[in-house]
C-alpha positions as CSV (number, residue, x, y, z in Angstrom):
1,M,-59.7,33.3,164.6
2,N,-60.6,30.4,162.4
3,E,-58.4,27.4,163.1
4,T,-59.7,25.0,160.5
5,L,-57.4,23.6,157.8
6,I,-59.6,25.1,155.0
7,S,-61.3,28.4,155.8
8,S,-61.6,30.5,152.7
9,P,-65.1,30.5,151.1
10,V,-63.8,29.3,147.7
11,G,-61.9,26.5,149.4
12,V,-64.9,25.4,151.4
13,M,-67.1,25.5,148.3
14,T,-64.5,23.4,146.5
15,V,-64.6,20.8,149.3
16,L,-68.4,20.6,149.2
17,I,-68.5,20.2,145.4
18,A,-65.7,17.6,145.6
19,V,-67.6,15.6,148.2
20,V,-70.7,15.5,146.0
21,S,-68.7,14.6,142.9
22,F,-66.8,11.8,144.6
23,W,-69.8,9.9,145.9
24,F,-71.7,10.0,142.7
25,W,-68.6,9.0,140.8
26,L,-68.0,6.1,143.2
27,E,-71.6,4.9,142.8
28,R,-71.2,5.0,139.0
29,V,-67.9,3.2,138.7
30,S,-68.1,0.7,141.6
31,G,-71.5,-0.8,141.1
32,W,-71.6,-1.6,144.8
33,R,-74.9,-2.9,146.1
34,L,-74.4,-0.8,149.2
35,F,-75.8,2.2,147.2
36,N,-79.1,0.3,146.7
37,Y,-79.6,0.6,150.5
38,L,-77.7,3.7,151.4
39,P,-77.8,6.2,148.5
40,P,-75.1,8.8,147.9
41,L,-77.3,11.4,149.7
42,I,-76.4,9.8,153.1
43,F,-72.7,10.0,152.4
44,I,-72.9,13.4,150.9
45,Y,-74.5,14.6,154.2
46,A,-72.2,12.6,156.5
47,T,-68.9,13.4,154.9
48,P,-69.0,17.1,155.6
49,V,-70.2,16.3,159.2
50,L,-66.9,14.5,159.7
51,L,-64.8,17.2,157.9
52,S,-66.2,20.0,160.0
53,N,-66.1,18.1,163.3
54,T,-62.4,17.2,162.7
55,G,-61.4,20.8,162.0
56,I,-60.8,20.5,158.2
57,I,-63.6,22.9,157.2
58,P,-65.5,25.4,159.4
59,F,-69.0,25.2,161.0
60,K,-69.7,28.7,159.6
61,S,-68.6,30.2,156.3
62,T,-69.8,32.8,153.8
63,A,-69.9,29.9,151.3
64,Y,-72.7,28.4,153.4
65,D,-74.5,31.7,153.6
66,F,-74.3,32.1,149.8
67,L,-75.8,28.6,149.2
68,Y,-78.6,29.4,151.7
69,T,-79.4,32.9,150.3
70,Y,-79.1,32.2,146.6
71,G,-78.5,28.5,145.9
72,L,-81.6,27.1,147.4
73,P,-84.1,29.5,145.8
74,M,-82.4,29.0,142.4
75,F,-82.8,25.2,142.8
76,I,-86.5,25.6,143.4
77,V,-86.9,27.7,140.3
78,L,-85.0,25.3,138.0
79,M,-86.8,22.2,139.4
80,L,-90.3,23.5,139.4
81,I,-90.4,25.1,136.0
82,K,-90.3,21.4,134.6
83,V,-93.6,20.5,136.4
84,D,-96.1,19.1,133.8
85,V,-99.4,18.3,135.6
86,V,-101.4,17.8,132.4
87,G,-98.8,15.2,131.1
88,A,-98.9,13.2,134.4
89,V,-102.7,13.2,134.5
90,R,-102.9,12.2,130.8
91,I,-100.8,9.0,131.5
92,M,-101.6,8.1,135.2
93,G,-105.2,9.4,135.3
94,K,-106.7,9.0,138.7
95,G,-103.3,7.7,140.0
96,V,-102.3,11.4,140.4
97,F,-105.1,11.8,142.9
98,V,-103.9,8.7,144.8
99,M,-100.5,10.4,145.1
100,L,-102.0,13.6,146.3
101,L,-104.0,11.7,148.8
102,G,-100.8,10.1,149.9
103,S,-99.4,13.6,150.4
104,V,-102.3,14.4,152.7
105,G,-101.5,11.2,154.5
106,V,-97.9,12.4,155.1
107,V,-99.2,15.7,156.6
108,I,-101.8,14.0,158.8
109,G,-99.3,11.2,159.7
110,G,-96.7,13.8,160.6
111,I,-99.1,15.6,162.9
112,V,-100.2,12.4,164.6
113,A,-96.6,11.2,165.1
114,Y,-95.6,14.6,166.5
115,T,-98.5,14.6,168.9
116,L,-97.7,11.1,170.0
117,G,-94.1,12.1,170.6
118,Q,-95.3,15.0,172.7
119,I,-97.4,12.7,174.8
120,L,-94.6,10.2,175.3
121,A,-92.1,13.0,176.0
122,T,-93.9,13.8,179.2
123,P,-93.3,11.3,182.1
124,A,-96.9,10.7,183.0
125,G,-96.9,7.0,183.8
126,F,-96.0,5.9,180.3
127,P,-93.5,3.0,180.1
128,L,-91.7,4.8,177.2
129,H,-90.0,8.2,177.3
130,F,-89.2,10.0,174.1
131,P,-86.5,12.6,174.6
132,L,-87.5,14.9,171.7
133,P,-86.4,18.5,171.8
134,E,-89.0,21.2,172.3
135,D,-88.7,22.4,168.7
136,S,-88.8,18.9,167.1
137,W,-91.7,20.1,165.0
138,K,-89.0,21.6,162.7
139,A,-87.6,18.1,162.1
140,F,-91.1,16.7,161.4
141,G,-91.7,19.5,158.9
142,T,-88.3,18.9,157.3
143,L,-89.0,15.1,156.9
144,S,-92.5,15.7,155.5
145,G,-90.8,17.8,152.8
146,S,-88.8,14.7,151.8
147,W,-91.8,12.5,151.9
148,I,-94.1,14.7,149.8
149,G,-91.6,15.7,147.2
150,G,-88.0,14.8,147.7
151,T,-84.6,16.0,148.9
152,G,-85.1,19.5,147.5
153,N,-88.3,19.9,149.4
154,M,-86.6,18.6,152.5
155,T,-84.0,21.3,152.3
156,A,-86.5,24.0,151.4
157,A,-88.7,23.1,154.4
158,H,-85.6,23.0,156.6
159,A,-84.8,26.5,155.6
160,A,-88.4,27.8,155.7
161,L,-88.9,26.5,159.2
162,D,-85.6,28.1,160.4
163,A,-84.3,24.6,161.4
164,D,-80.7,23.8,162.3
165,A,-78.4,20.9,161.3
166,G,-79.7,18.8,164.3
167,H,-83.2,18.8,162.8
168,M,-81.8,17.7,159.5
169,T,-79.9,14.9,161.1
170,L,-83.2,13.6,162.7
171,A,-85.0,13.9,159.4
172,A,-82.2,12.3,157.3
173,A,-81.8,9.4,159.7
174,A,-85.5,8.6,159.8
175,D,-85.8,9.1,156.0
176,Q,-83.2,6.4,155.3
177,M,-84.3,4.0,158.0
178,V,-87.9,4.0,156.8
179,Y,-86.8,3.9,153.1
180,L,-85.0,0.6,153.8
181,I,-88.3,-1.0,154.8
182,W,-90.8,0.9,152.6
183,L,-89.0,0.5,149.2
184,P,-89.0,-3.3,149.4
185,I,-92.7,-3.3,150.3
186,L,-93.4,-1.1,147.2
187,L,-91.3,-3.4,144.9
188,G,-92.7,-6.6,146.4
189,S,-96.3,-5.5,145.8
190,K,-95.9,-6.4,142.1
191,A,-96.3,-10.1,143.1
192,F,-99.8,-9.4,144.3
193,A,-100.9,-7.4,141.2
194,D,-103.6,-9.7,139.9
195,R,-105.2,-10.3,143.2
196,F,-105.0,-6.7,144.2
197,N,-106.5,-5.5,141.0
198,R,-109.4,-7.9,141.3
199,W,-109.9,-6.9,144.9
200,M,-110.0,-3.2,144.0
201,K,-112.2,-3.9,140.9
202,V,-109.7,-2.1,138.6
203,P,-111.1,-1.6,135.1
204,A,-109.7,-4.2,132.7
205,D,-108.5,-1.6,130.2
206,R,-106.8,0.8,132.6
207,I,-103.3,-0.6,132.2
208,T,-103.6,-0.8,128.4
209,A,-104.7,2.9,128.3
210,M,-101.8,3.9,130.5
211,D,-99.3,2.1,128.2
212,R,-100.9,3.8,125.1
213,A,-100.7,7.3,126.7
214,A,-97.1,6.7,127.8
215,A,-96.0,5.6,124.3
216,A,-97.3,8.9,122.9
217,M,-95.3,11.0,125.3
218,D,-92.2,12.7,124.0
219,T,-89.4,12.5,126.6
220,D,-86.4,13.5,124.4
221,E,-84.5,16.6,125.5
222,R,-81.9,18.2,123.3
223,P,-78.6,19.6,124.6
224,P,-79.1,23.3,125.6
225,S,-77.8,26.1,123.5
226,M,-76.0,29.1,125.0
227,T,-79.2,31.2,124.6
228,Q,-81.2,28.6,126.5
229,L,-78.7,28.5,129.3
230,L,-78.8,32.2,129.6
231,A,-82.6,32.1,129.7
232,L,-82.4,29.6,132.6
233,A,-79.9,31.8,134.4
234,L,-82.1,34.8,134.0
235,L,-85.2,33.0,135.1
236,A,-83.5,31.5,138.2
237,V,-81.6,34.6,139.3
238,G,-84.5,37.0,138.5
239,T,-87.1,35.0,140.4
240,T,-84.8,34.7,143.3
241,W,-84.2,38.5,143.3
242,I,-87.9,39.3,143.1
243,S,-88.8,36.7,145.8
244,R,-86.1,37.9,148.2
245,G,-87.2,41.5,147.7
246,L,-90.9,40.7,148.5
247,A,-90.0,38.5,151.4
248,E,-88.1,41.4,153.1
249,V,-91.1,43.7,153.0
250,L,-93.9,41.3,153.7
251,P,-94.9,41.2,157.4
252,P,-94.5,38.0,159.5
253,V,-97.7,36.1,160.3
254,V,-98.2,35.4,164.0
255,L,-100.8,32.9,165.3
256,G,-101.2,32.0,169.0
257,G,-98.1,33.9,169.8
258,A,-96.0,31.9,167.4
259,T,-94.5,33.2,164.1
260,V,-95.9,30.8,161.5
261,I,-94.7,32.7,158.5
262,S,-91.3,34.4,158.9
263,A,-89.2,36.1,156.2
264,G,-87.5,32.7,155.4
265,T,-91.0,31.1,155.0
266,W,-92.2,33.9,152.7
267,L,-89.1,33.4,150.5
268,I,-89.8,29.7,150.0
269,L,-93.5,30.2,149.4
270,L,-92.9,33.1,146.9
271,V,-90.2,31.4,144.9
272,T,-92.3,28.2,144.8
273,T,-95.4,30.1,143.6
274,L,-93.6,32.1,140.9
275,S,-91.8,29.0,139.6
276,L,-95.1,27.1,139.2
277,I,-96.5,30.1,137.3
278,A,-93.4,30.0,135.1
279,S,-94.0,26.2,134.5
280,A,-97.2,27.1,132.7
281,T,-95.2,29.1,130.1
282,P,-92.8,28.1,127.3
283,A,-90.1,28.2,130.0
284,R,-91.0,24.6,130.9
285,R,-89.4,23.5,127.6
286,L,-86.0,24.9,128.4
287,P,-83.6,21.9,128.5
288,A,-81.0,21.1,131.3
289,A,-82.9,22.8,134.1
290,Q,-83.4,19.6,136.1
291,P,-79.7,18.3,136.2
292,I,-78.5,21.7,137.1
293,A,-81.0,21.9,139.9
294,I,-80.1,18.5,141.2
295,A,-76.4,19.4,141.3
296,I,-77.2,22.6,143.3
297,I,-79.3,20.8,145.9
298,Y,-76.8,18.1,146.6
299,V,-74.1,20.7,147.3
300,Y,-76.7,22.4,149.6
301,V,-77.2,19.1,151.4
302,A,-73.4,18.9,151.9
303,R,-73.6,22.5,153.3
304,I,-76.1,21.4,155.9
305,G,-73.9,18.5,156.9
306,A,-71.0,20.8,157.4
307,T,-72.9,22.8,160.0
308,M,-73.7,19.8,162.2
309,D,-72.0,19.7,165.6
310,L,-71.7,16.1,166.7
311,S,-71.2,17.2,170.3
312,E,-74.9,18.1,170.3
313,A,-76.1,14.9,168.7
314,S,-78.1,12.3,170.7
315,L,-78.6,8.7,169.6
316,E,-81.5,8.3,172.0
317,T,-83.3,11.3,170.3
318,I,-82.6,9.9,166.8
319,G,-84.0,6.5,167.9
320,A,-87.1,8.0,169.3
321,F,-87.7,10.1,166.1
322,V,-87.2,7.0,163.9
323,L,-89.8,5.0,165.8
324,L,-92.3,7.8,165.4
325,A,-91.4,7.9,161.7
326,Y,-92.5,4.2,161.3
327,V,-95.9,5.1,162.8
328,W,-96.0,8.0,160.4
329,I,-95.2,6.0,157.2
330,F,-98.0,3.4,157.9
331,I,-100.5,6.3,158.2
332,H,-99.3,7.4,154.7
333,G,-99.7,3.8,153.5
334,A,-103.3,3.6,154.8
335,F,-104.1,6.8,152.8
336,V,-102.7,5.5,149.5
337,L,-104.5,2.2,150.0
338,F,-107.8,4.1,150.6
339,G,-107.0,6.2,147.5
340,A,-106.5,3.0,145.4
341,W,-109.9,1.7,146.6
342,L,-111.6,5.0,146.1
343,F,-110.3,5.6,142.5
344,R,-110.1,2.0,141.4
345,V,-106.4,2.1,140.4
346,D,-104.0,-0.8,140.0
347,V,-101.2,-1.9,142.3
348,H,-98.6,-0.5,139.8
349,T,-100.0,3.0,140.1
350,L,-100.4,2.7,143.8
351,A,-96.7,1.8,144.3
352,I,-95.5,4.5,141.9
353,A,-97.8,7.1,143.7
354,S,-96.3,6.2,147.1
355,A,-92.7,6.2,145.7
356,A,-93.3,9.6,144.1
357,N,-94.1,10.8,147.7
358,I,-91.6,9.0,149.9
359,G,-88.7,8.7,147.5
360,G,-89.3,11.5,145.0
361,A,-87.8,11.7,141.6
362,A,-85.0,9.4,142.7
363,S,-87.2,6.4,143.7
364,A,-90.3,6.7,141.6
365,P,-88.5,5.6,138.4
366,V,-87.0,2.7,140.2
367,V,-90.4,1.4,141.3
368,A,-91.9,2.1,137.9
369,A,-89.1,0.2,136.1
370,H,-89.7,-2.8,138.4
371,H,-93.5,-2.7,138.0
372,R,-94.0,-1.5,134.5
373,P,-91.1,0.1,132.5
374,S,-93.5,2.0,130.2
375,L,-94.5,4.2,133.2
376,V,-91.0,5.4,134.0
377,P,-91.5,8.8,132.3
378,A,-94.9,9.2,134.0
379,S,-93.4,8.4,137.4
380,I,-91.0,11.3,137.0
381,L,-93.8,13.6,136.1
382,M,-95.7,12.4,139.2
383,A,-92.7,13.1,141.4
384,M,-92.5,16.6,139.9
385,I,-96.0,17.2,141.1
386,G,-94.8,16.2,144.5
387,Y,-92.1,18.7,144.3
388,A,-94.7,21.4,143.5
389,A,-96.9,20.5,146.5
390,G,-94.1,19.6,148.9
391,N,-92.9,23.0,149.9
392,Y,-96.4,24.2,150.8
393,L,-97.5,21.0,152.7
394,A,-94.2,20.5,154.5
395,I,-94.3,24.1,155.9
396,L,-97.9,23.4,156.9
397,T,-97.0,20.2,158.7
398,G,-94.2,22.0,160.6
399,R,-96.3,25.0,161.5
400,I,-99.2,22.9,162.8
401,G,-96.7,21.1,165.0
402,Q,-95.5,24.5,166.2
403,L,-99.0,25.5,167.1
404,I,-99.5,22.2,168.9
405,A,-96.3,22.8,170.9
406,S,-97.3,26.4,171.8
């Protein structure tokens, strides 16, 4: 018997949507500086945690199952059909390769940090003891999704790696604690632009060329018609249906006795691949796909929070994971610095490239607006490329950690 105050699926879904709506409404109308440091995502995740642990909504519901089975795949479709690799390369040039090198740095940094955590978790004379769970590789894979693409990739990797709410708690806590340090570094780098560009021997006409390409970019999107909304729905639902059907018949892949590609992993990989194929068609010009996708994914984040049992949480484990995340982020920083030197790009591009990884589409425009407002549209395109690569690389990070553990 369910003893929660609200137990019906439609009631639970109403609560989740209300939580998301409230925090974005409060951010918009209050203007509180608090949201500059703790974005609504944190509260959207934490509020359902409190609601479920106080008996207002349940830990398990068919509403959660629906969001997992259909909501997440449809989000991936709607977000990835807007990927425009050519447009980003046209404006940012070699900066796109710096961002991709930063993504590689996230993968390698995650593997290094996880391995370090495994070493410190064994009491072999080390002064520190890191109490990470045996399956903490799921948390590392989940966080790498956020740091390569964004919140959507974090939730997709979380599902593909069969992680639970505890792993999301570790990833979300580390994501925000590192964000509080890393974002000011990216914003503050503007003060060193001239010296940095001379040191990196950046071509004198690079910034002028970027501004010219950005000015020629058409970023206007008209309100969608009913026909266009139906086309979006058909694309999202149809791709989800096909991907789920294929995922159920494809065999799992086992390496070293560990299942590295399960049915859930196949689903994320298939829906990602089919969506990227669709992005090369006129479907990319359909309006309103991105705001609908973002609305879905924030409700899904609230769903993950609702399944978190605080009785199983450990502040010691969270602290250990956050410390390893700081090691991880500086490895990523070393990779983007190397990329800037290798491709001779300016500090503005470097900062945007790193923000497109670590903060995704939410942070990249903020960094771009601070460094060079003309690059805001390009920063969004660059973040979308991160969305495209994030699902693949996050799953890879997690599964390599799984192989190391086994």
